[in-house]
Structure formats: C-alpha cells, structure tokens
C-alpha positions as CSV (number, residue, x, y, z in Angstrom):
1,X,27.4,58.3,112.5
2,X,26.4,61.6,111.8
3,X,25.7,62.7,108.1
4,X,28.4,64.6,107.9
5,X,31.9,63.2,106.7
6,X,34.6,64.0,109.0
7,X,38.2,63.5,109.4
8,X,37.6,60.6,112.1
9,X,35.7,58.6,109.4
10,X,38.7,58.6,107.0
11,X,41.2,57.9,109.7
12,X,39.0,54.9,111.2
13,X,38.7,53.7,107.3
14,X,43.0,53.7,107.5
15,X,43.6,57.1,106.1
16,X,46.9,58.4,107.4
17,X,46.8,61.0,109.4
18,X,48.6,63.7,106.9
19,X,47.2,66.4,104.6
20,X,45.4,63.8,102.0
21,X,42.6,64.0,104.7
22,X,42.1,67.4,104.4
23,X,42.1,67.6,100.6
24,X,39.7,64.7,100.9
25,X,37.0,66.8,102.7
26,X,37.9,69.7,100.6
27,X,37.1,67.8,97.5
28,X,33.9,66.1,98.9
29,X,32.5,69.6,100.5
30,X,33.0,71.5,97.5
31,X,31.2,68.5,95.1
32,X,29.9,65.9,96.9
33,X,28.2,67.4,99.6
34,X,24.8,66.2,98.6
35,X,25.6,62.4,98.3
36,X,25.1,59.7,101.2
37,X,27.8,59.4,103.4
38,X,27.8,55.7,103.2
39,X,28.3,55.8,99.5
40,X,31.4,58.4,100.1
41,X,33.0,56.0,102.5
42,X,32.7,52.8,100.2
43,X,34.5,55.3,97.6
44,X,37.2,56.1,99.8
45,X,37.8,52.6,100.8
46,X,38.6,51.8,97.1
47,X,40.7,54.8,96.8
48,X,42.7,53.8,100.0
49,X,43.4,50.5,98.5
50,X,44.2,51.0,94.8
51,X,45.1,54.8,94.7
52,X,46.8,54.3,91.4
53,X,43.5,53.7,89.8
54,X,42.3,57.0,91.0
55,X,44.9,59.4,89.7
56,X,42.8,61.4,87.3
57,X,39.5,61.0,88.8
58,X,37.8,64.4,89.4
59,X,37.0,64.1,93.2
60,X,39.5,61.5,94.6
61,X,42.3,62.5,91.8
62,X,44.3,64.6,94.1
63,X,43.7,62.6,97.1
64,X,44.9,59.5,95.3
65,X,48.0,62.1,94.5
66,X,48.4,62.8,98.3
67,X,48.4,59.1,99.4
68,X,51.3,57.9,96.3
69,X,53.4,61.0,95.5
70,X,52.5,63.9,97.2
71,X,52.8,67.5,95.5
72,X,56.2,68.8,97.4
73,X,55.5,72.9,98.1
74,X,58.9,74.5,98.6
75,X,59.5,78.0,98.1
76,X,60.7,78.8,94.5
77,X,63.8,81.2,94.2
78,X,64.4,82.8,90.6
79,X,67.8,81.8,89.1
80,X,70.7,84.8,89.0
81,X,70.6,84.6,84.9
82,X,68.0,84.7,82.3
83,X,67.2,81.8,80.4
84,X,68.0,82.9,76.2
85,X,65.6,85.2,74.5
86,X,64.8,87.8,71.5
87,X,63.0,91.0,71.7
88,X,61.6,91.9,68.1
89,X,60.7,95.9,67.7
90,X,62.9,96.4,71.0
91,X,62.4,100.4,70.4
92,X,58.5,100.4,70.3
93,X,58.4,98.3,73.6
94,X,58.0,100.1,77.0
95,X,60.4,99.0,79.4
96,X,58.0,97.3,81.9
97,X,57.1,94.7,79.3
98,X,60.9,94.1,79.1
99,X,61.4,93.7,82.6
100,X,58.4,91.2,82.9
101,X,59.9,89.3,80.3
102,X,63.4,89.2,82.2
103,X,61.9,88.0,85.3
104,X,59.7,85.0,83.7
105,X,62.8,84.1,81.9
106,X,64.8,83.5,85.6
107,X,61.9,81.0,86.5
108,X,63.7,77.4,87.3
109,X,61.2,76.0,84.7
110,X,62.1,78.4,81.8
111,X,64.0,77.6,78.9
112,X,63.6,80.0,76.4
113,X,61.5,83.7,75.7
114,X,60.3,85.9,72.8
115,X,58.8,89.5,73.3
116,X,56.9,90.4,69.9
117,X,56.7,94.1,68.9
118,X,53.3,95.0,69.9
119,X,54.1,93.8,73.3
120,X,53.0,95.9,76.4
121,X,52.9,95.1,80.4
122,X,50.3,92.7,81.3
123,X,49.7,90.3,84.9
124,X,52.7,88.0,84.8
125,X,53.7,87.3,81.4
126,X,53.5,90.8,79.6
127,X,51.4,90.9,76.4
128,X,53.0,89.9,73.3
129,X,55.2,87.5,75.7
130,X,56.0,84.1,74.4
131,X,57.7,81.6,77.0
132,X,58.8,78.0,76.6
133,X,59.0,76.2,80.0
134,X,60.2,72.5,81.0
135,X,57.1,70.3,81.8
136,X,55.2,73.1,83.5
137,X,52.4,75.3,82.5
138,X,51.7,78.8,84.0
139,X,47.9,79.8,83.7
140,X,48.7,83.4,83.7
141,X,51.3,82.6,80.9
142,X,48.0,81.5,79.3
143,X,46.1,84.8,80.4
144,X,42.7,84.8,81.8
145,X,40.7,84.6,78.3
146,X,42.3,81.3,77.6
147,X,42.0,80.8,73.7
148,X,41.1,84.5,73.0
149,X,41.7,83.8,69.1
150,X,40.4,85.4,65.9
151,X,38.5,84.2,63.0
152,X,38.1,85.6,59.3
153,X,35.5,84.3,57.0
154,X,35.9,85.3,53.4
155,X,32.7,85.2,51.3
156,X,32.9,85.1,47.3
157,X,31.4,88.2,47.3
158,X,32.8,91.7,45.9
159,X,33.9,94.3,48.0
160,X,31.2,96.4,46.0
161,X,28.8,94.2,47.9
162,X,28.9,96.7,51.0
163,X,27.8,99.5,48.9
164,X,24.2,100.9,50.2
165,X,23.7,98.0,52.3
166,X,24.7,99.8,55.6
167,X,21.9,99.4,56.9
168,X,21.0,96.0,56.3
169,X,24.7,94.8,57.5
170,X,24.4,97.1,60.6
171,X,21.1,94.7,61.4
172,X,22.5,92.1,60.9
173,X,25.3,92.2,63.2
174,X,22.8,93.6,65.9
175,X,20.7,90.4,65.3
176,X,23.1,88.1,65.3
177,X,25.9,89.1,67.8
178,X,25.8,89.3,71.6
179,X,28.5,91.1,73.9
180,X,29.5,91.7,77.6
181,X,28.2,89.8,80.8
182,X,24.5,89.3,80.1
183,X,23.9,89.0,76.1
184,X,22.9,86.2,75.0
185,X,21.1,84.4,72.1
186,X,17.7,83.8,72.6
187,X,17.8,80.3,70.4
188,X,20.6,78.5,71.6
189,X,22.8,76.0,69.4
190,X,24.1,72.7,70.5
191,X,27.6,71.8,69.6
192,X,30.1,68.6,69.8
193,X,32.2,70.6,72.4
194,X,29.6,70.1,75.2
195,X,29.6,66.3,75.2
196,X,33.5,66.1,75.8
197,X,34.1,63.8,78.7
198,X,36.1,66.9,80.6
199,X,32.7,68.4,81.2
200,X,31.6,65.2,83.4
201,X,35.2,64.1,84.7
202,X,36.6,67.5,86.3
203,X,34.2,68.7,89.0
204,X,34.9,72.7,87.9
205,X,33.8,72.1,84.5
206,X,30.5,70.3,85.4
207,X,29.5,73.5,87.2
208,X,30.2,75.8,84.6
209,X,28.8,73.7,81.6
210,X,25.2,75.6,81.7
211,X,27.2,79.0,81.9
212,X,28.8,77.9,78.7
213,X,26.0,76.6,76.9
214,X,24.3,79.7,77.5
215,X,27.0,82.0,76.4
216,X,27.9,80.1,72.9
217,X,27.9,82.3,70.0
218,X,28.6,85.3,72.5
219,X,31.7,87.9,72.7
220,X,33.4,89.3,75.6
221,X,33.6,93.2,76.2
222,X,37.0,95.3,76.2
223,X,38.6,94.9,72.9
224,X,36.1,91.8,71.5
225,X,34.4,92.7,68.3
226,X,32.6,91.3,65.4
227,X,32.8,93.3,62.2
228,X,32.3,93.2,58.7
229,X,35.0,94.6,56.2
230,X,36.7,94.3,53.0
231,X,39.4,91.6,52.6
232,X,42.0,92.8,49.8
233,X,43.9,89.4,48.7
234,X,47.4,90.3,47.3
235,X,48.7,86.6,47.4
236,X,45.8,84.3,47.8
237,X,46.9,80.6,48.4
238,X,46.0,78.2,45.4
239,X,43.8,76.1,47.5
240,X,41.6,78.9,48.0
241,X,40.4,78.9,44.4
242,X,40.0,83.0,44.7
243,X,41.5,85.8,42.6
244,X,43.8,88.2,44.1
245,X,41.2,91.3,44.4
246,X,38.7,92.6,47.0
247,X,35.9,90.5,48.9
248,X,33.4,91.0,51.5
249,X,34.4,89.2,54.7
250,X,33.4,89.1,58.4
251,X,36.5,89.3,61.1
252,X,35.8,88.4,64.7
253,X,37.9,88.3,68.1
254,X,36.9,87.0,71.2
255,X,37.5,84.1,73.5
256,X,36.2,81.5,76.2
257,X,33.8,83.7,78.0
258,X,33.1,82.9,81.9
259,X,34.2,79.4,81.2
260,X,37.8,80.3,80.6
261,X,37.7,83.1,83.3
262,X,36.7,80.4,86.0
263,X,39.2,78.0,84.7
264,X,41.9,80.5,85.3
265,X,41.3,81.9,88.5
266,X,40.9,78.5,89.8
267,X,43.9,76.9,88.7
268,X,46.1,80.3,89.0
269,X,45.0,79.9,92.9
270,X,45.8,76.2,93.0
271,X,49.2,77.2,91.3
272,X,50.1,80.2,93.7
273,X,49.8,77.8,96.8
274,X,51.7,74.8,95.2
275,X,54.6,77.3,93.8
276,X,55.1,80.0,96.1
277,X,57.1,82.5,94.3
278,X,59.0,86.0,95.7
279,X,56.3,88.5,95.5
280,X,56.9,90.4,92.6
281,X,56.5,87.6,90.3
282,X,54.0,85.1,92.2
283,X,51.6,85.8,89.0
284,X,54.1,83.4,86.8
285,X,53.2,80.6,89.1
286,X,53.2,77.3,87.6
287,X,51.8,73.9,87.5
288,X,53.7,70.8,87.1
289,X,52.4,68.6,84.2
290,X,53.4,65.3,86.4
291,X,50.6,66.6,88.9
292,X,46.9,66.0,89.1
293,X,46.4,69.7,89.0
294,X,48.8,70.1,86.2
295,X,47.2,67.5,84.1
296,X,43.6,68.6,85.0
297,X,44.4,72.2,83.9
298,X,45.9,71.1,80.9
299,X,42.9,69.4,80.0
300,X,40.2,72.2,81.1
301,X,42.6,74.6,78.8
302,X,42.6,72.9,75.9
303,X,38.5,72.3,76.3
304,X,38.1,76.1,76.8
305,X,40.5,76.9,73.9
306,X,37.8,74.6,71.5
307,X,35.0,76.2,72.9
308,X,36.2,79.8,72.0
309,X,36.8,78.2,68.8
310,X,32.8,76.9,68.9
311,X,31.9,80.3,69.7
312,X,33.1,82.1,66.9
313,X,31.8,79.3,64.5
314,X,28.4,79.8,65.4
315,X,28.7,83.7,65.3
316,X,29.6,83.1,61.6
317,X,27.2,80.3,61.1
318,X,24.5,83.0,62.2
319,X,25.8,85.7,60.0
320,X,26.5,83.6,57.0
321,X,22.9,82.4,57.3
322,X,21.4,85.9,57.6
323,X,23.4,87.0,54.8
324,X,22.0,84.0,52.7
325,X,25.9,83.4,51.5
326,X,28.5,80.7,51.8
327,X,31.8,81.3,53.4
328,X,34.9,80.2,51.2
329,X,37.5,80.6,53.5
330,X,38.2,81.0,57.0
331,X,41.4,81.7,58.6
332,X,41.6,81.6,62.6
333,X,44.0,81.2,65.3
334,X,44.4,81.4,69.1
335,X,46.6,83.8,70.7
336,X,46.3,83.4,74.1
337,X,47.3,79.3,74.9
338,X,49.8,77.0,75.8
339,X,50.7,74.4,73.2
340,X,53.7,71.5,73.4
341,X,56.4,71.8,70.8
342,X,60.2,71.2,70.3
343,X,62.2,74.2,71.0
344,X,65.7,73.6,70.6
345,X,65.4,69.6,70.1
346,X,63.2,68.8,73.3
347,X,59.5,69.2,74.1
348,X,58.3,72.5,75.9
349,X,55.0,74.0,77.0
350,X,55.2,77.2,74.8
351,X,52.9,79.8,76.5
352,X,51.9,82.6,74.1
353,X,49.9,85.4,75.7
354,X,49.0,87.8,73.1
355,X,51.2,86.4,70.2
356,X,49.9,84.4,67.1
357,X,51.5,81.2,66.3
358,X,53.7,81.7,63.1
359,X,55.0,78.4,62.4
360,X,56.2,77.9,58.7
361,X,53.5,77.8,56.7
362,X,50.9,78.5,59.2
363,X,47.9,80.7,58.8
364,X,47.1,83.7,61.0
365,X,45.2,87.2,61.3
366,X,46.9,90.1,63.0
367,X,43.9,92.7,63.5
368,X,45.2,96.7,63.6
369,X,42.4,98.8,64.9
370,X,39.0,99.9,63.9
371,X,40.3,102.5,61.5
372,X,43.3,100.3,60.4
373,X,44.1,97.2,58.5
374,X,44.5,93.6,60.0
375,X,46.8,91.3,58.3
376,X,46.3,88.0,57.0
377,X,49.9,86.3,57.7
378,X,51.7,83.1,56.9
379,X,54.2,82.1,59.5
380,X,57.7,81.7,58.2
381,X,59.3,79.3,61.2
382,X,61.9,81.7,62.8
383,X,63.0,79.7,65.8
384,X,64.1,83.0,67.5
385,X,60.6,84.3,68.0
386,X,59.6,80.5,69.0
387,X,57.3,80.5,66.2
388,X,55.6,83.3,66.7
389,X,54.3,86.9,65.7
390,X,52.6,89.9,67.0
391,X,48.7,89.3,68.2
392,X,47.5,93.2,66.8
393,X,49.0,96.7,66.9
394,X,49.7,96.7,70.5
395,X,48.0,99.2,72.9
396,X,49.8,102.9,73.1
397,X,47.9,104.0,76.0
398,X,46.0,101.7,78.8
399,X,42.3,102.0,79.2
400,X,42.8,104.1,82.0
401,X,44.8,106.5,80.2
402,X,42.4,106.4,77.2
403,X,39.3,108.0,79.4
404,X,41.7,110.9,80.7
405,X,43.2,111.6,76.8
406,X,40.2,111.5,74.5
407,X,36.5,112.5,73.9
408,X,33.9,111.0,72.1
409,X,33.8,113.5,69.4
410,X,37.5,112.8,68.6
411,X,36.5,109.4,68.4
412,X,33.9,110.3,66.1
413,X,36.1,112.2,63.5
414,X,38.5,109.5,63.1
415,X,35.8,107.2,62.5
416,X,34.1,109.3,59.8
417,X,37.7,110.0,58.3
418,X,37.9,106.3,57.9
419,X,34.2,105.6,56.6
420,X,33.8,103.0,59.6
421,X,30.8,102.8,61.3
422,X,30.7,101.8,64.9
423,X,28.0,100.0,67.0
424,X,28.7,100.0,70.5
425,X,32.6,100.5,71.6
426,X,33.8,102.7,74.8
427,X,36.6,105.4,75.1
428,X,39.1,102.9,76.2
429,X,38.6,101.2,72.9
430,X,39.4,104.2,70.8
431,X,41.3,103.7,67.6
432,X,44.0,106.3,68.6
433,X,44.6,103.9,71.9
434,X,46.8,101.4,69.6
435,X,50.3,101.6,68.2
436,X,50.4,101.9,64.6
437,X,50.0,98.4,63.2
438,X,51.8,99.1,59.9
439,X,55.2,99.8,61.7
440,X,54.5,96.8,63.7
441,X,54.4,94.6,60.5
442,X,57.1,96.4,59.3
443,X,59.2,95.0,62.7
444,X,58.3,91.7,61.6
445,X,59.0,90.8,58.3
446,X,61.4,87.9,59.2
447,X,58.3,86.4,61.2
448,X,55.5,86.6,58.9
449,X,54.6,86.9,55.2
450,X,51.6,88.8,54.3
451,X,49.0,87.4,52.1
452,X,46.8,90.2,52.2
453,X,44.6,92.6,54.5
454,X,41.2,93.1,56.1
455,X,39.9,96.6,56.5
456,X,36.7,97.0,59.0
457,X,34.1,99.2,58.0
458,X,30.9,98.0,60.1
459,X,32.3,97.3,63.8
460,X,30.0,95.6,66.6
461,X,31.4,95.9,70.0
462,X,30.4,95.7,74.0
463,X,28.6,99.4,74.9
C-alpha cells in the first residue's frame, strides 16, 4: 500500500460508502498528513468500532458524528413573522441596521432581539444588535473580532498627576503598547490561557497557538486603542474604597487578534455549508450546538474571549509596571460575544455584537470617542434589551465616508480644542465619525445607571 491514505483504504476497513469517508480524508489531509498511514488506519479502526467515544475528538469527531448521527444539511427558509424585539433610540438608527435586525428575527432559531441606540449596519447582525437563539450559535452574530472588549484600570492617583507629565506618559504608551498586524512585544509574556486543553484538542487552534503567543498584549487596527485619561467618579461602589473625585486611569479597547479572526473565518465557512440560507441573510448561518462543529466553535469562541482578556491584562500590567503604580479598580466587559442566558424562562444563546452586557448589578464601560467621555455603568437588568446596553457612541460616518469628509487639519483642531494628544490614528477614526455619546446615553437610562466618566487625554492607536 502507498503512503497516502485513500478512500479505498477506509472502505476496506469497513467504513460505509457515504460522506464520512470524505470528511475523514479531509481532516487527515488537513491536520495529520505527516503521520504514518499505519497508525492512522489503526485509529480509524477504533473510530469505526466505537464512534461514540470520539464525538469530541479533534480529528475524528466529525467522522464519528457522520457514522452515528450525520448533520442534516437542508435549505432553511426564513419565517414569515419576526420574533419579538425592542429598539432603543429608534430615531438615531439607520434603516439598514433595522432591516438587518428584522431579517435575523425571521431565522427559524430566533427567539428574541434588540437594537441598542448606537446601532449601525454590519455583516450579518447589525453592530449594536442583540439576538437570542435556541440551541444555535451564529459566528457572524458574535463577529470577526471575538471577545472584543473594554478594560479600565483606575489608579489611586489624582487627575493632577497628568500635569506636566505629557512626554513621560506618551513614552510609556509608545514603549508598552503594540498595534496592527506586525508589531509584537520583544519580551513575550506567558499566560495560563496557553495551557488550556483546547489548544491541543482542536486542530485549528493547535495551528494558531504560536501566533496567539506572539500577539499577546498587542492591539488590532481600526478603532482599537490604549489611552491615559481622567476618571471622574460620581457614585463609586463602596467596595472600591475610593472617594468621589478624579483619578488617573488607563482604558483599552481590543479583542482576540489573529486567533479570533481565524476562528470566525473557519466556523463561518462551516456554518454556511451546513446551514444554507437565502442570499440576503447567508451571513446569519448558524451552527447547531448539538453538532461537533457547534460544540467546537463554542469552545474556541470561549477560548478566544479569555485570550482577549489576557491581552488586556498584559497591556495594563506593562503600563502599571512602567508607571510604578498599583491598579486599585479594574472594570471590564466583552462586547462581541455569545453567552448562555435565560430569556423568557428558557435557556438561549444570546449574541451581543457590539453591545455591553447590562444584567442587574453588572459593571461595564461604554466609550465615547477620542475627544468624548466614556461612561462607567452598572446594569439595570432590563429584559426588553435582553440585559444589554450600547457598546459605544456608534458610527455616524463609515470609514470610507470619513476619508472623503474630513481632513487631518480638521482632526488636529478638534484634538487641540479638547486637549487630547494622539499617537497614530487615521482619518477613519476621526472624533467627528461618531454619534454624540451624551445623546446615546440619554436614550438608555432604563438600561444602565452611570457611576462615573472617563475622559481621554493621551490616545495611542494604530497608524
């Protein structure tokens, strides 16, 4: 027998002449092609005899599923009626974003939806869209940047600490933050997240581990940032042991880097193959959580979320060390993710794509723009919004529109007027590209209470 495994070899072992052979060959060619044919055939025998033991196995899981309970691929029509929904700040939201939500509410798996006041159109679910589904996860309902999140570190230092330290603080940001596709830290940090089983058990993640290790503590391009600013605490929580005054703080915004992007791409492709939908909603293809791919995506998504948190933790650790000061309070939240939550009495998968979790008593941070305040909030647990709030001010101008609408000198003037120093940052992130955060906050008073604000002063972004 030749060295390359063929379908005939598997049929000889007793595999049924169906799609499980193609799946097996696909997985082996993708992840195991350097291994000896003999050892793979021995494993294949075991899979054939006891497929139930291999349901969550990296290489053989899909094959085992094909032998025991094959995924039924059928074209899904949309329902003619929408699942119930609520829209907050309806007059501030573009029609296309609303139509994207309406389409998602007609999915056979949709249970309930909501649109936040910062919403604008995106791929699949609109940005600012929240969707609860039944036992199904939509990779594009989570988004490409899985676990994109906010993290705020408050130091027990008065705001006046900033005075006259511009150059020192700019240098700290330049030396301790990395942005974009190519920049990484020279001295790498280790983290518990790299010792998680998923990196060994899921072949796709095994291949991405090195990249994730290199990119730890770095931020992406676009609207990702790390900034020094002033936190004004109006209603600090007693456990913070901080008086209601102004403090120095660091705020960061970024996600799971190349790791999350690759997970999103891979499982979106699998979802579109397993869940064909009409062309206008094909980005909303879902994975059934009872399938191998659905389970695998769920594990990979959660890993990417924890990795995104690890990146923020590393950024804040480096900055605190350079400052020589201790962080006294950290407030953080994901805003691109899916969670298992109870909706109207039953467990659902709640996708928040550009929305802040706002369950009763849950803390979050909603940023404005580089010249507008962000808000430290505590959730009210409003079920109409699926326990969610906005994730920022929301865009008024698309990235392309910014490039034709604004000039560098206009941006400079707005920055000077607001006493903000910017390192990096393109025209597509002009402060004027965003809605008025104060108006957005006024439209969600029934979703969150405000505990304080964060005003940016020295902002670092990708160039």
